[in-house]
SEFIBA-792321 format. One line per field, with one value per residue (C-alpha): residue in one letter; y, x, z. Coordinates in nm, 4 decimals, padded with zeros to 6 digits. Example, Ala and Ser with C-alpha at 12.3 -4.5 7.8 and 13.67 -1.06 7.14 Angstrom:
SEFIBA-792321
aa: [A:S]
c2: [-00.4500:-00.1060]
c1: [01.2300:01.3670]
c3: [00.7800:00.7140]
end
This chain:
SEFIBA-792321
aa: [X:X:X:X:X:X:X:X:X:X:X:X:X:X:X:X:X:X:X:X:X:X:X:X:X:X:X:X:X:X:X:X:X:X:X:X:X:X:X:X:X:X:X:X:X:X:X:X:X:X:X:X:X:X:X:X:X:X:X:X:X:X:X:X:X:X:X:X:X:X:X:X:X:X:X:X:X:X:X:X:X:X:X:X:X:X:X:X:X:X:X:X:X:X:X:X:X:X:X:X:X:X:X:X:X:X:X:X:X:X:X:X:X:X:X:X:X:X:X:X:X:X:X:X:X:X:X:X:X:X:X:X:X:X:X:X:X:X:X:X:X:X:X:X:X:X:X:X:X:X:X:X:X:X:X:X:X:X:X:X:X:X:X:X:X:X:X:X:X:X:X:X:X:X:X:X:X:X:X:X:X:X:X:X:X:X:X:X:X:X:X:X:X:X:X:X:X:X:X:X:X:X:X:X:X:X:X:X:X:X:X:X:X:X:X:X:X:X:X:X:X:X:X:X:X:X:X:X:X:X:X:X:X:X:X:X:X:X:X:X:X:X:X:X:X:X:X:X:X:X:X:X:X:X:X:X:X:X:X:X:X:X:X:X:X:X:X:X:X:X:X:X:X:X:X:X:X:X:X:X:X:X:X:X:X:X:X:X:X:X:X:X:X:X:X:X:X:X:X:X:X:X:X:X:X:X:X:X:X:X:X:X:X:X:X:X:X:X:X:X:X:X:X:X:X:X:X:X:X:X:X:X:X:X:X:X:X]
c2: [14.0692:13.9251:14.1058:13.9573:14.0203:13.7964:14.0182:14.2554:14.5865:14.7761:14.8108:14.5814:14.6923:14.6836:14.5278:14.2406:14.1909:14.1386:13.9253:13.6906:13.7035:13.6707:13.5864:13.9172:14.2845:14.4005:14.7485:14.9564:15.1108:15.4171:15.4443:15.7401:15.5915:15.9212:15.8791:16.1765:16.2326:16.2991:16.5563:16.7601:16.6985:16.8110:16.4784:16.5532:16.8867:17.0919:17.2066:16.8772:16.8121:17.1311:16.9617:16.7705:16.7996:16.4739:16.5973:16.6339:16.2553:16.1558:16.0339:16.1729:15.8626:15.8574:16.0547:15.9781:16.0549:15.7480:15.3996:15.1822:14.9514:15.2388:15.3671:15.0194:14.9833:15.3254:15.2710:14.9471:15.1222:15.4074:15.1801:14.9431:15.2310:15.2798:14.9319:14.6816:14.3838:14.4137:14.2001:14.1746:14.4696:14.5870:14.8145:15.0971:15.2995:15.6050:15.9509:16.0481:15.7870:15.4666:15.2934:15.5913:15.4400:15.1821:14.8252:14.7250:15.0148:14.9173:14.5637:14.6949:14.9219:14.6750:14.3928:14.6069:14.6319:14.2552:14.1629:13.9663:14.1925:14.2010:14.1205:14.2791:14.6079:14.6289:14.5423:14.8196:15.0658:14.9756:15.0110:15.3485:15.4672:15.3304:15.0082:14.6707:14.3891:14.2138:13.9198:13.9716:14.1608:14.0384:14.2295:14.0185:14.2246:14.5613:14.8166:15.0485:15.3840:15.5199:15.6796:15.4639:15.5924:15.4564:15.0804:14.8452:14.4736:14.4396:14.5938:14.3890:14.0695:14.1366:14.2154:13.8963:13.7094:13.8759:13.7754:13.4104:13.4645:13.7964:13.9974:14.2692:14.5457:14.8325:15.1432:15.3954:15.7608:15.7934:16.0837:16.1181:15.9224:16.2434:16.3613:16.7250:16.7136:16.5419:16.8120:17.0869:16.9615:16.9053:16.5326:16.4545:16.1420:16.0545:15.8023:15.5529:15.5317:15.4482:15.1861:15.0236:15.0085:14.8598:14.5891:14.5085:14.4795:14.2406:14.0390:13.9649:13.8494:14.1449:14.3052:14.6596:14.9663:15.3124:15.6529:15.9008:16.2548:16.3846:16.7547:16.8392:17.1618:17.1271:16.8047:16.8118:16.5799:16.3799:16.3414:16.2079:15.9644:15.8423:15.7608:15.4747:15.2872:15.3385:15.2395:14.9303:14.7972:14.8060:14.4937:14.6736:14.5051:14.8222:15.1899:15.4957:15.7936:16.1373:16.4555:16.7452:16.8972:17.2139:17.2230:17.5253:17.5972:17.4201:17.5694:17.4799:17.6758:17.9867:17.9246:17.8702:18.1829:18.3953:18.2459:18.0528:18.0779:17.8257:17.5561:17.3548:17.1977:16.9421:17.0156:16.7144:16.6081:16.6581:16.4487:16.1671:16.1324:16.1694:15.8900:15.6638:15.7374:15.6557:15.3341:15.2179:15.2253:15.0729:14.7055:14.5059:14.3162:14.6220:14.6743:15.0294:15.1195:15.4770:15.6994:16.0243:16.1806:16.2899:16.5137:16.7305:17.0521:17.2729:17.1771:17.2760:17.5957:17.4349:17.3404:17.2932:16.9484:16.8177:16.8459:16.5571:16.2263:15.9684:15.7282:15.9948:16.0493:15.6740:15.6251:15.8920:15.7294:15.3861:15.5306:15.7099:15.3893:15.2161:15.4985:15.4769:15.0954:15.0769:14.9195:14.9122:14.7804:14.8116:14.9998:14.8414:14.8257:15.0341:14.7407:14.8294:14.5212]
c1: [11.1865:11.5294:11.7129:11.9563:12.2574:12.1107:11.9706:11.6806:11.8664:11.7559:12.1069:12.4060:12.5929:12.9633:12.8948:12.7018:12.9820:13.2385:13.0040:12.9757:13.3515:13.4779:13.1822:13.1667:13.2525:13.5768:13.7124:13.9571:14.2588:14.3758:14.7508:14.9471:15.2698:15.4039:15.3073:15.2825:15.0854:15.2035:14.9274:15.1029:15.4762:15.5009:15.4980:15.1445:15.0691:15.1577:14.8089:14.6456:14.2742:14.0811:13.8620:14.1363:14.2026:14.3534:14.3949:14.0167:13.9791:14.2741:14.1856:14.3976:14.6182:14.7016:15.0253:15.3233:15.5789:15.4506:15.5535:15.2983:15.3011:15.2225:14.9410:14.7874:14.8109:14.6578:14.3982:14.2819:14.2537:14.0591:13.8127:13.7607:13.6162:13.3528:13.3071:13.3568:13.2445:13.5334:13.8427:13.9394:14.1019:14.2227:14.5244:14.3903:14.6549:14.4377:14.5978:14.7350:14.8462:14.9521:15.1128:15.3330:15.6708:15.9036:15.7843:16.0558:15.9585:15.5908:15.6786:15.8568:15.5668:15.2833:15.4676:15.4979:15.1194:15.0794:15.3130:15.1500:15.0149:15.1882:14.8988:15.0743:15.1306:14.7771:14.6301:14.8393:14.7271:14.3617:14.3955:14.5686:14.2566:14.0172:13.9227:13.8808:14.1032:13.9407:14.0198:14.3574:14.2849:14.3979:14.5123:14.3570:14.4580:14.5186:14.3147:14.5172:14.3791:14.5419:14.4961:14.4039:14.7068:14.9469:14.9134:15.0899:15.1304:15.4213:15.2258:14.9165:15.1183:15.2733:14.9355:14.7891:15.0689:14.9793:14.6214:14.7149:14.7375:14.5598:14.2649:14.3674:14.1581:14.2581:14.0436:14.0639:13.9726:13.7684:13.5409:13.3477:13.2763:13.2920:13.6232:13.5099:13.4527:13.7843:13.9645:13.7714:13.8819:14.2426:14.2237:14.5078:14.3599:14.0573:13.7814:13.9303:14.2350:14.0131:13.8206:14.1446:14.2849:13.9638:13.9462:14.3163:14.2846:13.9925:14.1715:14.4289:14.1486:14.1889:13.8724:13.8367:13.6630:13.6007:13.5182:13.2787:13.1731:12.8211:12.7862:13.1127:13.0929:12.9316:12.7417:12.3631:12.1523:12.0594:12.4292:12.5010:12.2087:12.3182:12.6573:12.4879:12.4494:12.8174:12.9418:12.7216:12.9104:13.2434:13.3668:13.3656:13.3345:13.2578:13.1787:13.1948:12.9724:13.0336:12.8336:13.0531:13.2043:13.4068:13.7085:13.8913:14.2227:14.1452:14.1348:13.7672:13.7003:13.8429:13.6296:13.3201:13.3692:13.4289:13.1515:12.8970:12.6499:12.8617:12.7949:12.4897:12.5323:12.2691:12.0540:11.9917:11.6455:11.7404:12.0539:11.8697:11.6244:11.9021:12.1207:11.8174:11.7326:12.0953:12.0977:11.7812:11.9738:12.2937:12.3758:12.2676:12.5982:12.8033:12.8552:12.7880:13.0439:12.9244:12.6427:12.7911:13.1040:13.1746:13.4577:13.5118:13.3076:13.6152:13.7299:13.4107:13.2996:12.9878:12.6346:12.5438:12.3866:12.7197:12.8268:12.5942:12.7525:12.7367:12.5337:12.2627:12.2553:12.2499:11.9570:11.7623:11.8459:11.7308:11.4114:11.3363:11.4035:11.1472:10.8956:10.9468:10.9346:11.2468:11.5939:11.9269:11.8948:11.5166:11.5479:11.8756:11.8951:11.5787:11.3688:11.1417:11.0984]
c3: [04.6215:04.5431:04.2644:04.0073:04.2350:04.5042:04.7818:04.8442:04.8121:04.5045:04.3637:04.3234:04.6337:04.7164:05.0558:04.8951:04.6422:04.9193:05.1270:04.8303:04.7684:05.1260:05.3508:05.5373:05.5541:05.3939:05.4654:05.2604:05.4330:05.2402:05.1825:05.0542:04.9178:04.7853:04.4208:04.1871:03.8677:03.5100:03.4794:03.7508:03.7097:03.3482:03.1644:03.0445:03.2101:03.5157:03.6048:03.6889:03.6444:03.7146:03.9773:04.1613:04.5353:04.6591:05.0165:05.0511:05.0386:05.2573:05.6085:05.8917:05.9242:05.5525:05.5075:05.2795:05.5521:05.7401:05.6354:05.4596:05.7612:05.9991:05.7787:05.7748:06.1547:06.2161:05.9444:06.1050:06.4422:06.2791:06.1027:06.3919:06.5879:06.3165:06.1653:06.4415:06.2325:05.9869:06.0273:05.6602:05.4912:05.1522:05.1245:04.9069:04.7234:04.6739:04.6278:04.2880:04.0282:04.1996:03.9009:03.8164:03.9051:03.7468:03.7843:04.0325:04.2568:04.2300:04.3361:04.6453:04.7408:04.6856:04.8621:05.1773:05.1960:05.1684:05.4532:05.7403:06.0146:06.3531:06.5878:06.8881:06.7069:06.5694:06.9104:07.0617:06.7948:06.8544:07.2315:07.1927:07.0101:07.2714:07.0957:07.2560:07.1238:06.8287:06.6049:06.4367:06.1145:05.7757:05.4682:05.1950:04.8948:04.7327:04.5403:04.3181:04.2092:03.8942:03.5541:03.2529:03.0610:03.3257:03.2860:03.0505:02.9925:03.2378:03.5261:03.4525:03.4268:03.7679:03.9260:03.7821:03.9611:04.2926:04.2281:04.2655:04.6428:04.7109:04.5869:04.3393:04.1840:03.9576:03.9946:03.7114:03.7187:03.4007:03.5072:03.1790:02.8607:02.6534:02.5073:02.4985:02.8732:02.9415:02.7464:02.9266:03.2707:03.1522:03.2118:02.9730:02.8115:02.6016:02.6662:02.4197:02.6468:02.9411:02.7468:02.6292:02.9853:03.1250:02.8592:02.8888:03.2676:03.2513:02.9815:03.2526:03.4826:03.7189:03.8618:03.7388:03.8802:03.7381:03.8792:03.7147:03.8057:03.7404:03.6646:03.4883:03.2844:02.9426:03.0115:03.0062:03.2146:02.9038:02.8124:03.1593:03.1446:02.8013:02.9549:03.1430:02.8147:02.7296:03.0753:03.0725:02.7705:02.9535:03.1380:03.4738:03.8109:04.0078:03.9581:04.1825:04.1073:04.2589:04.2194:04.1123:04.4249:04.3914:04.6189:04.7523:04.5847:04.2571:03.9107:03.8950:04.2162:04.0508:03.7420:03.9555:04.1668:03.8572:03.6428:03.8545:03.5665:03.3718:03.6309:03.7192:04.0618:04.1577:04.4570:04.6787:04.5603:04.1955:04.2387:04.4147:04.1281:03.8711:04.0074:04.0345:03.6688:03.5867:03.7907:03.6133:03.2841:03.4213:03.3737:03.6816:03.6609:03.7610:04.1343:04.2562:04.5206:04.5748:04.4496:04.5811:04.7241:05.0793:05.1986:05.5086:05.4668:05.5098:05.1590:04.9804:04.8123:04.6621:04.7643:05.1362:05.0919:04.9798:05.3447:05.4368:05.5319:05.2530:05.4676:05.4954:05.1198:05.0496:05.2871:05.0998:04.7643:04.8823:05.0304:04.7039:04.5058:04.7228:04.6723:04.2964:04.3040:04.0931:04.0953:03.9149:03.5613:03.5444:03.2136:03.0992:02.7161:02.7097:02.8273:03.1203:03.3389]
end
């Protein structure tokens, strides 16, 4: 069966999205450009989000003391060991809030990531890591992770100018559609702020992604499923879904260790069926980049299954979709197809 997004996978996948856009695999190269966050430096708060541990998601090559150019070279070498078919890359400004600087400084930072790649240097970096020489890689654009309260018309106008020659995506941490939850985790903005940023971004013609966490304190399973209807009404290109993972050293870890009864952490089988239920209600037009999170086990204080590699979890989700004979959007708008 071919689904509305044009292939036989049972969800609108990120890999299919880029195949249609660029004719093949595209890989993100994470970059830490030394940004901070207003929820940590005192502008909004000093505590940060209670769940936040940026270092848990940073690959080994991604360090702010390295230049952007060096991080890209080492990132390409890292990924070409794992994904040998990729020769197109996106510079992914990932840790913290990557629009949290004056516009002129943002221009300087983003332009560094879009400089042509030195084929000799990248070949050397690949060989140093035991890789055979491949086709010269290309940086075809940037993905910018940030907060929805840290964009304005001037930034969006500039990014729309970059988009004339390169791919650009803004990826917002939204986390929840419920203001009570956002306040509970010290997010520092409400859902209306996120909705405004998403709509403003797409008004400028810039693809827009959003990140959501399933299992935040105070949210029932029905509340989380109802969020699919709300998210489906947003003009999003992509979404990332993560199960709640509790990281060592965070405020939430302290809360969890002191009061585990206040938390409901999904076990693996429960989560698989939950995200499938959610995907059934989600608009088929929205690309799902991830169904679950993956971090090195040393960062976690939560459930053992969360130490599985994402590819293993995704395979289980797709197998269960097949067993249930279902797909993304099957129950969209409450209509069972």
